[in-house]
C-alpha positions in Angstrom: -17.1 14.1 -4.1 -14.5 14.1 -6.5 -12.4 10.0 -6.8 -9.7 11.7 -4.8 -11.1 12.5 -1.7 -13.6 9.0 -1.9 -10.4 7.5 -2.2 -8.7 9.5 0.7 -11.9 8.9 3.3 -12.3 4.9 2.8 -8.8 4.4 3.5 -8.9 6.3 6.0 -11.9 3.6 7.2 -9.9 0.0 6.2 -8.7 -1.5 9.5 -5.2 -2.3 8.0 -2.9 -3.3 11.0 -0.4 0.3 10.9 1.7 -1.2 13.8 3.1 -3.7 10.7 2.4 -2.0 7.5 5.7 0.6 6.0 4.5 3.5 4.7 1.4 5.0 2.6 -2.4 3.4 3.8 -2.8 2.8 0.4 -0.3 0.7 0.2 -2.2 -1.2 2.8 -5.4 -0.3 1.7 -4.7 -2.1 -1.6 -4.4 -5.8 0.2 -7.0 -5.0 2.6 -9.3 -4.8 -0.2 -7.7 -7.5 -2.8 -8.4 -9.7 0.3 -11.7 -9.3 0.5 -12.3 -9.8 -3.2 -12.9 -5.6 -4.3 -10.7 -5.6 -7.0 -11.7 -2.4 -8.3 -11.4 -0.9 -5.7 -8.2 -2.1 -5.3 -8.0 -1.2 -8.9 -8.7 2.7 -7.5 -6.8 2.6 -3.7 -3.6 1.8 -5.1 -3.4 4.1 -8.7 -4.7 7.0 -6.8 -0.8 5.9 -5.2 1.0 5.4 -8.5 -0.6 8.4 -9.7 0.7 10.9 -7.2 4.7 9.9 -8.4 4.0 6.8 -11.2 8.2 8.4 -12.8 9.0 7.5 -9.3 10.8 4.8 -7.8 8.0 2.7 -7.2 5.8 3.7 -10.4 6.0 0.3 -12.1 6.0 -1.3 -9.0 2.7 0.0 -7.9 1.0 -0.4 -11.6 2.3 -4.2 -11.5 0.1 -4.7 -8.9 -3.1 -1.9 -10.3 -2.6 -4.7 -12.6 -2.8 -7.6 -11.0 -6.0 -6.3 -9.5 -7.4 -5.7 -13.0 -6.7 -8.8 -14.0 -9.3 -10.6 -11.5 -11.3 -7.2 -11.6 -12.0 -9.1 -15.7 -12.1 -12.6 -14.2 -14.6 -11.6 -11.5 -16.8 -10.2 -15.2 -15.9 -13.0 -17.6 -13.8 -11.1 -19.8 -11.0 -13.9 -19.7 -8.9 -13.0 -22.8 -8.4 -9.2 -21.0 -7.7 -11.3 -18.0 -5.1 -12.7 -19.7 -3.7 -9.5 -20.2 -3.2 -7.0 -17.7 -1.7 -10.7 -15.6 0.9 -10.4 -18.6 1.6 -7.2 -18.3 1.5 -7.4 -14.3 4.0 -9.5 -14.1 5.8 -7.7 -17.1 6.3 -5.1 -14.7 6.6 -7.5 -11.4 9.7 -8.3 -12.8 12.0 -6.7 -12.2 11.7 -5.5 -8.3 11.7 -9.8 -6.8 11.7 -11.4 -5.4 10.4 -8.7 -2.3 9.0 -5.1 -2.4 7.8 -3.1 0.6 6.9 -6.6 2.6 5.6 -8.3 -0.6 6.7 -11.1 -1.9 6.6 -10.2 -5.5 8.0 -13.7 -6.3 4.5 -15.5 -5.6 2.6 -13.1 -7.7 5.1 -13.2 -10.4 3.9 -17.3 -9.9 0.4 -16.4 -9.5 -0.3 -14.3 -12.9 2.1 -16.9 -14.2 -0.2 -19.2 -13.3 -3.9 -17.1 -13.5 -2.3 -16.5 -17.3 -1.4 -20.4 -18.3 -4.8 -22.0 -17.0 -6.4 -19.2 -18.8 -4.4 -20.2 -22.0 -4.5 -24.1 -21.7 -8.9 -23.9 -21.5 -7.5 -21.3 -24.9 -9.7 -19.4 -22.8 -12.7 -21.1 -22.4 -12.5 -22.3 -18.1 -12.3 -19.3 -15.3 -9.4 -20.5 -12.8 -10.6 -18.4 -10.1 -13.8 -18.8 -7.8 -14.5 -16.5 -4.7 -14.2 -19.7 -2.3 -10.6 -20.5 -4.3 -10.1 -16.8 -4.6 -5.7 -15.4 -3.9 -4.6 -13.5 -0.8 -1.7 -11.8 -1.2 0.2 -11.3 2.8 2.2 -8.3 3.7 5.4 -9.0 5.6 5.0 -8.3 8.8 7.9 -5.8 10.4 10.0 -6.4 13.1 10.2 -4.4 15.7 12.2 -3.3 19.0 
């Protein structure tokens, strides 16, 4: 089975609140997976969407969120310098979309990138600032419909 087919089947099983998320279910799925600390899967799901529209208006936005999840994959595996590099890339690519885009408070995510990168650098990559018990969450803003 092809990777994109597996992702499509997986996304169809996610329990995203479709009434409150605008857009592609892969976008909503990214946040569900991220908040479950399934960063690699979050990366894959959003990458599937990004591959369809790399050069479009959301290409850099999706790329940055993929990098953000990738940074946490590295932290989960104890690879601290690559994690710091991905936080820096994610921050750079997210910056133009602040303060908000697609129900996400982008400025808050940029702040997370900065905090994690600073913590990694301050410890000279000897201490992992991430732990399962204190993992960050990404929340989408609710859509109000009349």
